[in-house]
DRENKOLKOL-350387 format. One line per 5 residues: number of its first residue (from 1); their letters; for each residue x, y, z of C-alpha. Coordinates in steps of 0.1 Angstrom, whole numbers, plus 5000, padded with zeros to 4 digits. Example, Ala and Ser with C-alpha at 12.3 -4.5 7.8 and 13.67 -1.06 7.14 Angstrom:
1	AS	5123:4955:5078 | 5137:4989:5071;
This chain:
1	MKKYI	4527:7539:4895 | 4546:7543:4863 | 4580:7527:4864 | 4611:7544:4849 | 4643:7526:4840;
6	FPILM	4673:7546:4831 | 4706:7536:4816 | 4734:7550:4838 | 4766:7563:4822 | 4790:7574:4849;
11	LAVMP	4809:7601:4830 | 4823:7635:4843 | 4800:7652:4868 | 4784:7681:4852 | 4797:7715:4863;
16	WVFSS	4763:7728:4874 | 4751:7719:4909 | 4723:7730:4931 | 4732:7748:4963 | 4717:7732:4993;
21	CYSDD	4688:7756:4993 | 4682:7787:4973 | 4653:7809:4962 | 4643:7817:4926 | 4650:7850:4910;
26	SSLGD	4614:7862:4909 | 4608:7900:4911 | 4591:7903:4945 | 4597:7939:4955 | 4612:7946:4989;
31	PSSVQ	4630:7914:5000 | 4623:7921:5036 | 4586:7918:5029 | 4589:7882:5015 | 4579:7855:5039;
36	SIEIK	4605:7827:5043 | 4607:7790:5035 | 4635:7771:5050 | 4642:7734:5042 | 4666:7714:5064;
41	DIPAQ	4692:7694:5044 | 4680:7659:5035 | 4706:7631:5042 | 4718:7609:5013 | 4695:7580:5005;
46	SVISY	4701:7543:4995 | 4675:7519:4981 | 4675:7484:4966 | 4655:7486:4934 | 4629:7461:4919;
51	AGNFL	4621:7448:4953 | 4590:7467:4963 | 4610:7492:4982 | 4599:7528:4986 | 4619:7560:4990;
56	NITPE	4604:7577:5020 | 4615:7612:5029 | 4598:7634:5055 | 4614:7669:5050 | 4618:7694:5078;
61	ITTDY	4603:7727:5066 | 4600:7759:5084 | 4578:7786:5068 | 4556:7817:5075 | 4532:7806:5047;
66	PESDL	4501:7787:5055 | 4501:7751:5045 | 4472:7757:5021 | 4494:7781:5001 | 4523:7757:4996;
71	QYRWY	4529:7736:4966 | 4553:7706:4968 | 4571:7690:4939 | 4596:7662:4940 | 4619:7655:4910;
76	LYVDN	4644:7628:4901 | 4673:7629:4876 | 4704:7610:4868 | 4734:7626:4886 | 4753:7634:4854;
81	SFDGA	4725:7644:4831 | 4713:7678:4843 | 4709:7701:4814 | 4699:7734:4830 | 4662:7729:4832;
86	GFRDM	4660:7691:4829 | 4656:7684:4866 | 4619:7689:4862 | 4616:7663:4835 | 4607:7635:4859;
91	EIGQE	4583:7644:4887 | 4579:7617:4913 | 4557:7633:4940 | 4534:7662:4948 | 4529:7657:4985;
96	RNLNY	4549:7672:5014 | 4562:7637:5023 | 4577:7616:4995 | 4566:7580:4992 | 4580:7567:4959;
101	EVNLA	4584:7531:4948 | 4619:7526:4934 | 4621:7507:4901 | 4653:7522:4887 | 4684:7508:4871;
106	SGAYV	4714:7508:4895 | 4734:7540:4897 | 4736:7575:4912 | 4706:7598:4911 | 4696:7632:4925;
111	VVLEV	4663:7639:4942 | 4650:7675:4943 | 4623:7690:4965 | 4607:7723:4954 | 4585:7741:4979;
116	KSMTT	4566:7771:4964 | 4541:7797:4975 | 4512:7797:4951 | 4503:7833:4958 | 4538:7849:4956;
121	GYARY	4557:7825:4934 | 4585:7824:4960 | 4602:7790:4960 | 4630:7772:4978 | 4647:7740:4967;
126	TRTSL	4669:7713:4983 | 4685:7682:4968 | 4700:7650:4980 | 4718:7620:4965 | 4701:7586:4959;
131	NVSTE	4722:7555:4954 | 4702:7527:4938 | 4713:7491:4936 | 4696:7458:4929 | 4699:7426:4949;
136	FSNGF	4725:7414:4924 | 4744:7446:4916 | 4761:7453:4950 | 4780:7426:4968 | 4807:7399:4967;
141	YILKE	4802:7371:4942 | 4817:7337:4953 | 4827:7313:4925 | 4828:7278:4940 | 4832:7241:4930;
146	VDGGQ	4803:7219:4940 | 4798:7181:4941 | 4804:7164:4908 | 4831:7189:4897 | 4806:7216:4886;
151	TELDM	4806:7253:4891 | 4782:7274:4911 | 4779:7310:4923 | 4770:7325:4957 | 4766:7362:4966;
156	VSDNG	4771:7380:4998 | 4755:7414:5003 | 4740:7434:5032 | 4710:7412:5029 | 4730:7381:5037;
161	LSSNL	4740:7351:5016 | 4723:7340:4983 | 4733:7305:4973 | 4736:7287:4940 | 4725:7316:4917;
166	ITKVS	4735:7298:4885 | 4710:7270:4892 | 4684:7295:4902 | 4686:7315:4870 | 4697:7288:4845;
171	GEPMR	4683:7256:4860 | 4715:7237:4868 | 4752:7244:4876 | 4777:7252:4849 | 4796:7222:4835;
176	GTPVS	4833:7219:4845 | 4853:7231:4875 | 4859:7268:4881 | 4887:7286:4863 | 4881:7323:4869;
181	LAVMY	4855:7350:4876 | 4859:7384:4860 | 4839:7416:4864 | 4836:7439:4834 | 4822:7474:4839;
186	MQQYV	4800:7488:4811 | 4804:7457:4789 | 4786:7460:4756 | 4760:7435:4744 | 4728:7434:4723;
191	NPDTK	4698:7438:4746 | 4674:7410:4738 | 4644:7431:4748 | 4652:7461:4726 | 4674:7444:4699;
196	EMGVS	4698:7474:4704 | 4732:7478:4719 | 4732:7481:4757 | 4760:7484:4783 | 4759:7467:4817;
201	NMLNI	4782:7456:4845 | 4787:7419:4839 | 4800:7388:4856 | 4821:7366:4832 | 4823:7330:4845;
206	FTTAD	4849:7306:4831 | 4851:7269:4838 | 4871:7240:4823 | 4841:7232:4800 | 4820:7263:4797;
211	YRAYR	4818:7301:4796 | 4789:7325:4804 | 4783:7362:4811 | 4755:7376:4833 | 4743:7411:4839;
216	TEDMQ	4747:7421:4875 | 4716:7442:4873 | 4693:7411:4871 | 4714:7380:4864 | 4702:7378:4829;
221	QTFDH	4725:7358:4807 | 4741:7379:4779 | 4769:7357:4764 | 4779:7321:4762 | 4806:7300:4745;
226	STICY	4789:7303:4710 | 4781:7341:4712 | 4811:7357:4728 | 4830:7357:4695 | 4822:7356:4658;
231	AGEAN	4830:7319:4654 | 4795:7310:4665 | 4783:7274:4671 | 4815:7261:4654 | 4836:7277:4681;
236	DDVYY	4860:7250:4696 | 4881:7274:4716 | 4885:7272:4754 | 4883:7305:4774 | 4901:7314:4806;
241	NISNG	4897:7350:4815 | 4887:7385:4803 | 4900:7419:4813 | 4896:7456:4805 | 4925:7475:4791;
246	ANYGF	4928:7511:4779 | 4902:7513:4751 | 4903:7476:4744 | 4891:7444:4762 | 4912:7413:4762;
251	LMSKK	4898:7377:4761 | 4922:7349:4770 | 4918:7315:4754 | 4936:7283:4746 | 4942:7296:4710;
256	GISSK	4955:7331:4721 | 4941:7365:4728 | 4911:7382:4712 | 4902:7419:4715 | 4875:7444:4710;
261	RMQGA	4869:7481:4715 | 4857:7485:4751 | 4844:7521:4755 | 4809:7515:4768 | 4781:7534:4750;
266	NVLST	4807:7556:4731 | 4814:7528:4706 | 4787:7509:4688 | 4793:7472:4692 | 4776:7438:4695;
271	GKFSL	4799:7430:4723 | 4814:7401:4704 | 4852:7396:4704 | 4874:7389:4673 | 4890:7356:4666;
276	PAIND	4924:7355:4684 | 4946:7384:4672 | 4976:7371:4690 | 4982:7333:4686 | 4995:7318:4718;
281	EVTKH	4988:7292:4744 | 4977:7314:4773 | 4964:7310:4808 | 4940:7329:4830 | 4969:7350:4844;
286	IQMLT	4967:7385:4830 | 4975:7418:4846 | 4971:7454:4833 | 5003:7475:4828 | 4999:7511:4839;
291	CGRMG	4962:7505:4841 | 4963:7489:4806 | 4978:7519:4789 | 5010:7501:4784 | 4992:7469:4774;
296	MAYWS	4988:7437:4793 | 5012:7412:4809 | 5002:7375:4808 | 5017:7341:4813 | 5022:7321:4781;
301	NLQHG	5023:7283:4783 | 5039:7283:4748 | 5069:7303:4761 | 5066:7291:4797 | 5071:7327:4807;
306	IRRTD	5057:7362:4807 | 5047:7380:4776 | 5032:7415:4771 | 5008:7429:4745 | 5005:7465:4733;
311	NNCSY	4974:7484:4745 | 4952:7474:4715 | 4963:7438:4712 | 4980:7440:4679 | 5012:7422:4689;
316	ATDVT	5030:7405:4718 | 5066:7404:4729 | 5086:7382:4753 | 5094:7395:4788 | 5108:7362:4801;
321	SDPTG	5109:7326:4788 | 5119:7292:4801 | 5136:7272:4773 | 5134:7240:4794 | 5096:7242:4793;
326	QEQCL	5094:7233:4830 | 5078:7264:4845 | 5041:7268:4851 | 5023:7298:4865 | 5006:7294:4899;
331	ASGIN	4994:7329:4906 | 4998:7365:4896 | 4989:7399:4910 | 4994:7437:4910 | 5004:7461:4937;
336	RIGGV	5004:7499:4936 | 5019:7520:4964 | 5022:7557:4959 | 5017:7555:4922 | 5044:7528:4918;
341	ETVWF	5031:7497:4900 | 5045:7463:4905 | 5032:7433:4886 | 5043:7398:4897 | 5040:7362:4886;
346	LSEEK	5047:7332:4907 | 5059:7301:4888 | 5069:7265:4897 | 5092:7240:4880 | 5072:7209:4874;
351	STGKR	5103:7186:4878 | 5118:7201:4909 | 5091:7220:4927 | 5113:7251:4928 | 5093:7284:4928;
356	YLYRI	5103:7316:4912 | 5090:7351:4917 | 5090:7375:4887 | 5085:7412:4891 | 5079:7436:4863;
361	SGMGA	5073:7473:4862 | 5042:7491:4850 | 5061:7497:4818 | 5065:7460:4813 | 5102:7458:4820;
366	LQEKK	5116:7428:4840 | 5128:7440:4874 | 5137:7407:4890 | 5135:7369:4888 | 5141:7354:4921;
371	ELSPS	5143:7317:4931 | 5124:7315:4964 | 5141:7299:4994 | 5123:7266:5002 | 5120:7279:5038;
376	LHLAK	5097:7306:5028 | 5059:7301:5032 | 5054:7316:4998 | 5075:7287:4984 | 5050:7262:4999;
381	ASCVS	5018:7281:4999 | 4986:7265:4988 | 4969:7298:4981 | 4984:7331:4971 | 4970:7366:4965;
386	ACGGS	4981:7402:4960 | 4979:7429:4986 | 4966:7455:4961 | 4974:7489:4975 | 4978:7490:5013;
391	ASYIY	5012:7473:5015 | 5039:7458:4992 | 5030:7423:5001 | 5020:7390:4986 | 4996:7370:5009;
396	AVDNG	5004:7333:5012 | 4984:7306:5030 | 5006:7278:5044 | 4996:7251:5069 | 4964:7269:5079;
401	KLYAY	4980:7303:5086 | 4983:7335:5067 | 5017:7352:5059 | 5027:7384:5041 | 5058:7382:5019;
406	GWAND	5077:7414:5013 | 5098:7413:4982 | 5118:7443:4992 | 5136:7424:5019 | 5127:7388:5009;
411	SEVEV	5111:7382:5043 | 5077:7371:5057 | 5055:7380:5087 | 5025:7361:5100 | 4993:7380:5097;
416	ALPGV	4971:7379:5127 | 4934:7373:5120 | 4914:7385:5150 | 4885:7363:5158 | 4895:7335:5133;
421	SEPID	4902:7302:5151 | 4900:7277:5122 | 4929:7268:5100 | 4924:7289:5067 | 4931:7278:5032;
426	YVTNQ	4919:7307:5011 | 4928:7344:5008 | 4920:7373:4985 | 4923:7411:4987 | 4894:7427:4969;
431	WFWVA	4895:7464:4962 | 4876:7491:4944 | 4890:7526:4946 | 4878:7554:4923 | 4886:7591:4926;
436	GFGDT	4877:7621:4905 | 4850:7613:4880 | 4837:7581:4896 | 4813:7576:4925 | 4835:7572:4956;
441	SYNFD	4807:7560:4979 | 4814:7524:4970 | 4852:7525:4976 | 4865:7496:4997 | 4895:7475:5006;
446	NLIVG	4888:7441:5020 | 4910:7412:5031 | 4889:7380:5029 | 4901:7346:5043 | 4883:7313:5041;
451	AHSGN	4882:7280:5060 | 4868:7249:5044 | 4855:7218:5062 | 4839:7188:5045 | 4816:7202:5018;
456	GYKLY	4813:7237:5034 | 4831:7270:5036 | 4833:7299:5060 | 4845:7333:5049 | 4857:7362:5071;
461	FFDSL	4857:7398:5057 | 4881:7424:5072 | 4880:7461:5062 | 4901:7478:5088 | 4935:7473:5073;
466	VGGVP	4967:7491:5082 | 4997:7480:5061 | 4977:7451:5047 | 4970:7438:5082 | 4936:7437:5100;
471	TKEAY	4933:7459:5131 | 4900:7445:5144 | 4878:7415:5140 | 4860:7407:5107 | 4829:7429:5101;
476	RSVAG	4812:7400:5084 | 4813:7362:5083 | 4793:7339:5061 | 4790:7301:5057 | 4780:7282:5026;
481	TGKVR	4784:7249:5007 | 4811:7240:4982 | 4847:7250:4979 | 4856:7287:4972 | 4878:7292:4941;
486	CIRRV	4874:7329:4934 | 4857:7360:4948 | 4849:7393:4931 | 4833:7424:4944 | 4806:7441:4922;
491	TPVQV	4792:7476:4927 | 4763:7494:4910 | 4787:7521:4897 | 4789:7522:4859 | 4822:7539:4851;
496	SNMIM	4836:7542:4816 | 4866:7521:4805 | 4887:7552:4800 | 4881:7563:4836 | 4886:7528:4850;
501	TSPGQ	4920:7524:4834 | 4932:7560:4841 | 4960:7561:4867 | 4949:7596:4878 | 4914:7585:4885;
506	SRAMP	4920:7551:4900 | 4944:7568:4924 | 4962:7541:4945 | 4950:7510:4928 | 4933:7495:4898;
511	IFPTS	4896:7489:4902 | 4896:7452:4909 | 4918:7421:4907 | 4920:7407:4872 | 4936:7374:4881;
516	E	4951:7357:4912;
C-alpha cells in the first residue's frame, strides 16, 4: 500500500464543513421517487502511526438499493486543507468496510465515506475525525539523572513506559546532569532527507555539558551544540533553556539571550539562532509575559534579580536587582486565573538561607517582593512548582509532603494525595489548554508527584483537580530508574506560534510550563 506523509499546519479551521450526511444536487426528477441511502454517524477515530496499525471502520448503512448497485469510496484529507473539491484528492478505500494502514504524520485528519448508486448517481456522504499520533508524539517525557551524573529520557504514554530513549536513538546517555527540558511547537529546521526547511514539534534537552533537540515525531535528532546557532564548531557557549514568545523564540545561555523568528512554515528559516542579542549571565528561569506579547521575564545572575526583554529580544531592562549579589533563583512559574497573569520567582540568599518571593504582572511590573517566614514550607521546600491555572497556588514539597502556598493570604494548606503512601520529593503541574483555532482534544491539566527510593522513581498522575487539589486517586502510576528532574507533556498537535502565544486562544493558561 502506498504510504502518504503529510506536514500538518494547525491554522484556522476552514469555514466549509460537511454536514453529517447529505445528498448531491443531481437532477433526479421527483424526489419522492428516489430510493434512499442512510449512513449512521461514524465515531471519531484515533490511531498510532508507523506501527502497523490499521484504521478499521464498519459503517452502518441502510438503503433500498441493491448491494450490486452501490459504489463505495473512502477519502482522507488534512482537517484544515479542504479547498472545495479537494477531499477526493486522496482515496484510501473502495470497499464497504475500510481497512487502511496508517502511515501518516501526527495531526488531525478527516475521513469521508461516499456511498453512491451507479444507476441513478444518487450519493450520500458522512465524515469523521481522525487523530493520528506516533509512539513518540503523544505522552509525558521524563528528563532524569542516571548513574555517573549523565542524562536520560523516559516517556509515559497510553502504551506504558519507554525507558532510556536517548541511549536507544543515540547510543549512549547525554553528557552532564539535567538542566531543563523544553517543548517547542512547530520549531523550524532543515530536514536532512529533503534538504529543505521543515517544521516539527521538538524536545530540547539541556544538560550541564551538552544540548540536543529531537523531533517528537520519530526522535530524530535535529540540532546539537554546534548547529543550534551560527557559531558552529567554535561555539563555546553553554545553553540552559529555550522558549516561544510572540513571533520570536528565545534561547538562554551563559553569554546571554539569542533570538530568531519563530513562525513555523510562514517564515523561511534554517532554525538556527543568532549569537546573543542581549549580553547577560542568565539562567534556565524564563517566563512569558502576556503570552510573550510583552516580552519575557528571566532571572539574571549578573544582576542577581529579574530582568525583562521586549517581545523580539532587542533589549532588556531591570525589574529587580540585588546589589549584594547574594540572591540566586531556585524556581519560577506562571499562573493565570480568569485572564489575570501572575509570574513569580523564588530566590534564596546564599549567606543567610532567607527566601524571597517576587511577583510581577503580565505587563512586567513588580507587584511584590516578600521575605518568606521561615515557618512556611515554601521557605524550606526541596521542590517547587507552579499551579498553572486551576488555583492561585505555588506547590511546595517539604519533608515528604505536598503543600499549596497562596500568596494572597500568605498561608499554606497540605494537599492530600489519594492513594499515595510514600514520602514524595517531586511535583509538577503540566497543562496544555487550547481553544479557538487549536485542536482541543488534547487539552489536559495534570498534577504529577514523584517518590524516589534508591536508584528508582515512582510517579503518580492526577487529572481530577478542583482548586489545584486532586479529588480522586491517580489515574496512572509508573515506575522507572534514575532520578526525575523535569517532566514535559507533548501532544501531536502542531499549532502556530501566533496561536500558541495568543491570550484569546490559550484561554486560561499558556500552553506548557517554560521553566520551574
